[in-house]
N, C-alpha and C positions, 0 to 999 in steps of 0.2 A: 574401425569402429569396433569401440569396447563390446563384449559379450553383451553387458548390460544396456547398453543403448540400443543394442537390436532388442533386446526384451520389453526396455520400456516402446519403443516403437510399436512393436507387435500389438503391447498391453493397449495401446490410445489407439490402434488402429479398431481390437475388436471392442473397445470401449465404445469408441464412435460409431459401431457398426449397429451395435447396441440399444445405444440411448439416443440413436439421431432422431425418431419419432417419437421421444416422450417431452410430453410436458406443451400444453398450451393452458398459459396462466387464464386468459381472459373470460373465454365462456363461462368460468366457474364463479366468475367476479359478480356475473348478473344476477346476486342473490340478495338484494335489497330489498327489504320488506317494509322499510319505512323507520326500522330501528337500528340505531348504529352497533355491531356486534363489540362484544368485550375481545378484547386482544391483553393478554396477559403474559403468554409463555410462547416464546419465539426460536424457531432453531433459524442459524444461518449456517450452509453448506459452504464452505471453501477449502478442500480440502487439496492445499497447494502449500507446499512445504516453505518457498521461500521468501523470505523477510520480507522483500516488496510486497509482495501480493497481500501477504498478511496484513502489513501497512496500509494498503490502498482499500483496506475493508474497514479501517475504522471510522472515515465518513458516515458510511452505510449503518454502524452500530451506532454512532453519534448521534445520526437522525432518525433511528427507531425510539431512543433511548427518550428524545427532543418530543416524539410522538407519541410514544406511552412510559411516562417517567416511574414508573411503578412495576413496570415488566421486569421478566426473567429471561434472559439470552443464554440461549445453548450453541456453541460455535463446534462444528464437524471441519476440523482439519487434519492436517499431515503435519507430522515432525511436532518440536515443540517449541517453537518460536513465538507461537502464538499465545502463551503463558508470560512472555517476557512482555510483548507488545501491548495485552489488555489487562496486565496486571492492577491497574489502578481504576478499571473502570467497574464500579459497585453492581451492576446489572448484570454482569456475566456470572452464571448460576453454574454451568457446566463446560468443561472443554474436552469433548471426545476426538483424540488425538490416534488419527492412524499413523501406524510405524511409516518411517521416510524409506524404507526398503521392504517391501509387500512381502517379496520373494524371499528375501531372509526371516521374517516374522510372520511366516503366512496364518498362526494358529490364531497371533492376536489380531491381526488387521481382520479376519474373519469375525471375530469377537466384536473388534470396534463396529464395525456393522450391522452388528445385531443389537449394539448397543441404542442404535439409532428409534429400534420399536419399543424401549421401556418407558418412553413417555409420550403423552399427546400434548399438539400442539396447537395452540390456535392460528399460528402464522409459520409457513416455513417459506425459506429463501434461498434460492441458489445466487449467489454471488458472484458467477460468472456465467456469462450466457455460453461462453465456448468449453467449459468442462462437463466433458463427460461423467467421472464421478459425481461432480456436483448436481447435474440432472439425476442423476439415480438414486441418491442419498434424497434429493427431494422427495422424488417418486416413491420410496419406501419407507419415510418418515409416515407419524400418525399425524395429520395436519386437517384441520377445518378449511383454512384455505392455503393455496402454495402458489408461489412467485416462481418459475422455473426461469425468468429472465429471457424469455424469447422477445424480440423485437418489436416492439408497437411504432409501426410506420409514422404515426400520427405525433408519437411524442419526440421523434426523430427528427423530423421536420420543424418541429416548433425549436428546438433549443439546437443552436450553431454548436457545442460542446457536448452532444450528447455521446458523442464517440469516445470520452474519455472512460477509462474502465473502473473511475470511482464514482462517476456522476450518472451513469445510465441507469446502475443498479436505483439510485435513488429516484430519478425521474420515472420508473418502470413503478417503484411503491408506491411513488405521491398518487401516479394515475389509477393504480391499482386501489388503493384506500378509497379514492374518491367514487368507485363506482360500485362500493360495499357503503356506502352512507357518509364517509368522514368529510370535513371540510377543503376545498381546495388549498392545498400548500405552495406558497411562491417564494417561500424566503431562502436565499442564496445558499446554495450547496453547502454543508459543513467541509471544512479542512483536514486534512492527516491531522493526527494527534495521539501522540503516545501516553498522553496526563502525566507528564511530570509534577513528582512533590517538590513541595519547597524547598523540601530537605535533597531533593536530589539535584536541584538547581543550584542551590547553593556550594555542595559538593563541586558540582561541576565548573563551578566558576573559581572555587580553589585548587582545582585540578589544571585550568586555563591559565591560573596565576602562575603558578609553579611551572608552566612551561615558556611563557614568556618573561617574568619577570619585570613586569610593566604597566601601566596602566592604561596604554595604547588599546583601541577596539581593535579586532582583529577578525582579519579573513583568513577563512579555512578553504582548504584542496584537499582533494582526495583523488589519486590518479589510477585508480585500477577500475576495470570494469572485464565482463564476462566476455571472450570469444572476440568477434569482430567489433564490439561494440568500443572496445579500447581503444586508446590513442596512444601513438607510441613514445618514449622517452625524449625525442628531438622536439615534438610536439608540446608537451609539456613543460620542460624545461625554458622553451620560448614564452610559453604564456608566465611561468611562473616570474623570469626574469621582467619581465613588461609590469604585472602585479606589483613587485617591489619599485618600479620606476614611477607607476603612474598612482601608486598610492603609499608614498613615504610615512603618512603618519599612521598605517596601519600595520599592525602585524602582520605575519603572512606563515601560518603554521599548515603542515599536513597531516591527517588523518589516516591510520595504518591498515591496509588490509588484513585480512587475518591468514594470509600468506607473507606478512612482513614483509613486502618489498615496496619501493619507492620509483617510480619513472622520474623523479630529479635528484635519485642517490643520495638521499637523507639528508639533503644541504640544508632542509628548515625544520625547524622544531616540529617534533612529532611526537604523538600519542599514539602505542600500540596497546588495543583492549579487545577481550572477545566479550565484553558484557556490553548487550543492547543498550542498554539503559544508563549505564557511564557514559557511555558514545554519545548518547543522543542528550547528554544533561550540558556535557562539554559545549556540544553545538549550538544548544540553546542559550549560551554565554557569548557566541559571535555573531559578527555582523553579518557577513552572509558565507553561503557555502556553495562552493564551485567544483562541477563534477561529469563525468560522462553518467550515460543512461544506465542504472543499476539500483541495488536495495538500498544501498547508503544514502542514496540521492532521495528517496523518500523517508528514509530514517531523518534527514534534516529537516523535509517539508512538516513531519511528526513533531520536531519541534520547534516547529510554528515561528521558524527564519525564512528569511527571504534565501532562494534556491537558483542558481544559475545551473542549467543541466543543458549537456552538449548532446546532441544525437546524429545519427550517420547513416547507421540500418535500422532502425526500430522506428515509429510513429510517433514521434511527439506530442499528436492530437491524442492519442491515445492513452500513451505516459506521461507524459509532462508535467513540471510541477507546476502547481496552481496555489493563489492565493498568499498571502505576506508580501506582494512585489515580486514574486519567482517570476524567471522568463526561461523560456526552451528556445534553444536555437539549433536549426538543422546546420549542419556546420559545410553540409556539399553546397549550400545556399546561403553562406553569411563569411564573417571573416573576422580579424582580429581587431579592425576597428570598431565594429558592431558589436562584440562584446566586450571591449573596454567601454565602450558606451552605455552599455545596459546595467554594465557595474557601477557605474559613476550614478547614473539614475537612481539608481536601488541605494546608493550610502549618501545622496542628497550633496 
């Protein structure tokens, strides 16, 4: 194990110990005096640097904007990827970025925590109930109403998809707002959305056409993932060959990871890019995206297209793609025939 992993493990243990008793959202919510409070300035705490986790926060941001159209939102995050994810969200007022490696930038790290105290908020939300840093930030921030993300069993029993990491913060928020005087909201939960501009979509279409040189619709695959979530070369080669056989009227292309590797040995037309929004714009012009559980899977969901996600060790109930006819498969309990049938159903 690398030293940095040992340090991070120790840091998590310390933070969990410090924050395990922080936050109980609901007692403070019983403040309804018959007058609906004004909610104008909001802080969302989601200090995680991974692309997927920032994308999974976009439904909560949309929910807040739908509820409070004129609000201003500050984000407390880690790393710089949130700037790309929320670039076209006009309600985002300030992004407080913790450095990705706090021990290498300790002074900056401490300074960013103090930045939480510079404003007062009407509402502070911890975006992940399992985040110790998120709980601590919610506690430290100056706010009239605070939602720490603690599980409400009544809500949990009401929704069969409550476990999903993008959905339960929204269900919690809706319950909390109803306690302080707002009307009950039963609308469908927003899907992930990076809000691509028309110009970005047009550029993505151009990039795709330069890859395939035809007018056929396109299936895109992404063969990488981290650690044990990854499937090997044989697995992906078999799936790729079957896609070519089953869908001859479609192009099949590959989006490459930042490591510039391919588990089908680069045999398909492919795109390599480090630009999150460029990748998303390309994906938005494809018919379906097929991959294992990873951050780029959520990027495809944020492109508002159907996604087929494969899971073997992580919880698909918590992280699975949803909306836009997306499907999630536990590959320990399904097979190639099931996956191809699902893809056929998506493509109609």
